[in-house]
C-alpha positions as semicolon CSV with decimal commas, in nm:
position;residue;x (nm);y (nm);z (nm)
1;M;1,729;-5,644;-3,467
2;I;1,752;-5,530;-3,107
3;D;1,858;-5,171;-3,044
4;V;1,988;-5,099;-2,693
5;R;2,175;-4,782;-2,781
6;Y;2,123;-4,514;-2,515
7;N;1,989;-4,773;-2,266
8;R;2,074;-4,607;-1,934
9;G;1,969;-4,895;-1,715
10;G;1,686;-5,080;-1,552
11;H;1,611;-5,446;-1,502
12;V;1,480;-5,582;-1,833
13;S;1,790;-5,747;-1,981
14;R;1,719;-6,078;-1,807
15;L;1,366;-6,098;-1,945
16;L;1,468;-5,991;-2,295
17;L;1,761;-6,232;-2,312
18;E;1,549;-6,520;-2,185
19;K;1,294;-6,458;-2,461
20;L;1,557;-6,407;-2,731
21;A;1,742;-6,726;-2,633
22;R;1,435;-6,942;-2,697
23;R;1,493;-7,139;-3,015
24;R;1,200;-7,252;-3,223
25;R;1,190;-7,632;-3,234
26;G;0,848;-7,696;-3,380
27;Y;0,490;-7,582;-3,419
28;V;0,150;-7,655;-3,271
29;K;-0,120;-7,668;-3,536
30;S;-0,488;-7,669;-3,452
31;R;-0,771;-7,749;-3,688
32;W;-0,898;-7,392;-3,696
33;F;-0,597;-7,165;-3,649
34;D;-0,258;-7,108;-3,802
35;A;0,050;-7,278;-3,661
36;E;0,190;-7,144;-3,335
37;P;0,563;-7,172;-3,255
38;E;0,689;-7,420;-2,999
39;P;0,809;-7,302;-2,755
40;S;0,583;-7,000;-2,760
41;D;0,740;-6,657;-2,806
42;S;1,048;-6,815;-2,962
43;A;1,264;-6,624;-3,204
44;T;1,316;-6,743;-3,557
45;G;1,587;-6,633;-3,793
46;P;1,905;-6,441;-3,725
47;M;1,949;-6,159;-3,473
48;V;2,182;-5,863;-3,437
49;A;2,203;-5,611;-3,154
50;L;2,300;-5,244;-3,170
51;T;2,477;-5,079;-2,879
52;N;2,682;-4,765;-2,819
53;Q;2,897;-4,577;-2,569
54;Y;2,583;-4,435;-2,404
55;A;2,445;-4,777;-2,306
56;G;2,519;-4,830;-1,939
57;S;2,414;-5,049;-1,649
58;D;2,145;-5,276;-1,796
59;G;2,263;-5,163;-2,141
60;D;2,611;-5,294;-2,055
61;I;2,467;-5,618;-1,919
62;F;2,238;-5,680;-2,216
63;S;2,516;-5,606;-2,465
64;H;2,765;-5,834;-2,292
65;M;2,521;-6,121;-2,244
66;F;2,379;-6,099;-2,599
67;K;2,732;-6,151;-2,723
68;R;2,816;-6,412;-2,456
69;M;2,505;-6,617;-2,538
70;N;2,599;-6,618;-2,909
71;L;2,261;-6,477;-3,009
72;G;2,417;-6,281;-3,294
73;P;2,671;-6,010;-3,365
74;L;2,687;-5,703;-3,141
75;I;2,732;-5,390;-3,351
76;G;2,823;-5,034;-3,252
77;M;3,063;-4,892;-2,996
78;R;3,191;-5,019;-2,661
79;T;2,935;-4,957;-2,388
80;W;2,976;-4,709;-2,105
81;G;3,094;-4,952;-1,837
82;R;2,875;-4,826;-1,554
83;V;2,725;-5,145;-1,421
84;I;2,725;-5,110;-1,042
85;G;2,367;-5,050;-0,938
86;I;2,212;-4,827;-0,676
87;W;1,909;-4,866;-0,456
88;P;1,742;-4,531;-0,385
89;R;1,603;-4,617;-0,043
90;H;1,759;-4,372;0,204
91;I;1,534;-4,068;0,248
92;L;1,685;-3,766;0,423
93;A;1,513;-3,542;0,679
94;D;1,461;-3,268;0,420
95;G;1,287;-3,514;0,180
96;G;1,595;-3,560;-0,036
97;L;1,732;-3,894;-0,134
98;T;2,076;-4,046;-0,119
99;T;2,211;-4,348;-0,300
100;Q;2,531;-4,547;-0,294
101;P;2,668;-4,830;-0,508
102;E;2,526;-5,160;-0,384
103;F;2,508;-5,413;-0,669
104;A;2,815;-5,529;-0,863
105;F;2,813;-5,780;-1,149
106;W;3,051;-6,068;-1,211
107;F;3,046;-6,281;-1,528
108;D;3,207;-6,621;-1,582
109;D;3,408;-6,502;-1,883
110;V;3,533;-6,157;-1,775
111;G;3,488;-6,152;-1,397
112;W;3,420;-5,802;-1,262
113;S;3,567;-5,620;-1,563
114;I;3,248;-5,500;-1,733
115;E;3,251;-5,223;-1,471
116;N;3,468;-4,936;-1,598
117;R;3,534;-5,123;-1,923
118;G;3,199;-5,195;-2,089
119;A;3,103;-5,453;-2,349
120;Q;3,309;-5,459;-2,668
121;P;3,105;-5,506;-2,988
122;D;3,188;-5,774;-3,244
123;I;3,170;-5,512;-3,517
124;E;3,275;-5,161;-3,418
125;V;3,092;-4,884;-3,604
126;D;3,095;-4,522;-3,491
127;Y;2,797;-4,289;-3,526
128;A;2,970;-3,957;-3,575
129;P;2,801;-3,616;-3,531
130;H;2,830;-3,540;-3,904
131;D;2,642;-3,867;-3,979
132;Y;2,368;-3,765;-3,739
133;A;2,347;-3,416;-3,893
134;A;2,317;-3,567;-4,241
135;G;2,043;-3,808;-4,130
136;R;2,262;-4,116;-4,168
137;D;2,291;-4,401;-3,919
138;P;2,595;-4,613;-4,010
139;Q;2,536;-4,848;-3,714
140;L;2,184;-4,925;-3,835
141;D;2,311;-4,964;-4,192
142;Q;2,575;-5,213;-4,074
143;A;2,318;-5,406;-3,870
144;L;2,091;-5,438;-4,175
145;A;2,383;-5,552;-4,390
146;E;2,473;-5,818;-4,132
147;L;2,114;-5,940;-4,110
148;I;2,092;-5,973;-4,487
149;K;2,408;-6,186;-4,481
150;L;2,265;-6,402;-4,201
151;I;1,915;-6,457;-4,340
152;P;1,884;-6,821;-4,440
153;K;1,822;-6,900;-4,805
154;E;1,555;-7,157;-4,720
155;P;1,240;-7,099;-4,517
156;T;1,276;-7,170;-4,147
157;R;0,933;-7,328;-4,119
158;G;0,891;-7,688;-4,231
159;N;0,611;-7,817;-4,451
160;L;0,312;-7,815;-4,220
161;E;0,065;-7,892;-4,499
162;Q;0,174;-8,255;-4,537
163;R;-0,029;-8,420;-4,263
164;P;-0,002;-8,774;-4,134
165;S;-0,251;-9,025;-4,272
166;R;-0,568;-9,065;-4,067
167;R;-0,648;-9,408;-4,211
168;R;-0,670;-9,685;-3,957
169;R;-0,385;-9,926;-3,980
170;R;-0,448;-10,297;-3,959
171;R;-0,286;-10,459;-3,660
172;Q;-0,035;-10,723;-3,746
173;G;-0,170;-11,074;-3,718
174;L;-0,535;-10,958;-3,721
175;R;-0,767;-10,958;-4,019
C-alpha cells in the first residue's frame, strides 16, 4: 500500500514508480543465504495507492502514473491539479526570492489536462471531518479491503527447495 495523500510535491514519483513497476520474475539462491528476488527490489503481490485532494504536483503525477501504469487501484479523492513546477532561482536585491511557473507536464493519455484537473481515483472515497474526529480512516479501510480481495490464494514464490540433480550425466554414445 502506497499512501501519497497530502504529498505537496517534489521529485520522487519517477524513482518510486520505477521501483514499483519492477515485476518479480525469479530468484537468486546462494548456498549460504536465503533467496533474493530477481530483479532486485522488485515488488511482489498486489498494490493499491491512496491519494486525496491535497496531493499536488508530484502527488498528482504519482497518482496519475500509478493508475496509468496499471500498478493497482488508486483510492481516495481527485488530486489537487497543481502540477506546473517552479524553480526558485531568482534572488532579489533584498534577499527575497521570486518564482514563476516553468515546468508543465503532458501525458500520452490526457495531454496537458492533469493541470487544473488532477488525477481521478479508480475508487472514490471521501475522508470527512467527522471521520477524522472519530479516529476513522475510510480511505485506509477501503484500501485494506481492496488488498484483501487482490491477495493471491497461492504463494507467489515457487518451490525453491526442489533443486536440480547434481549427478553427472553420461554423454550419449560414450560409456
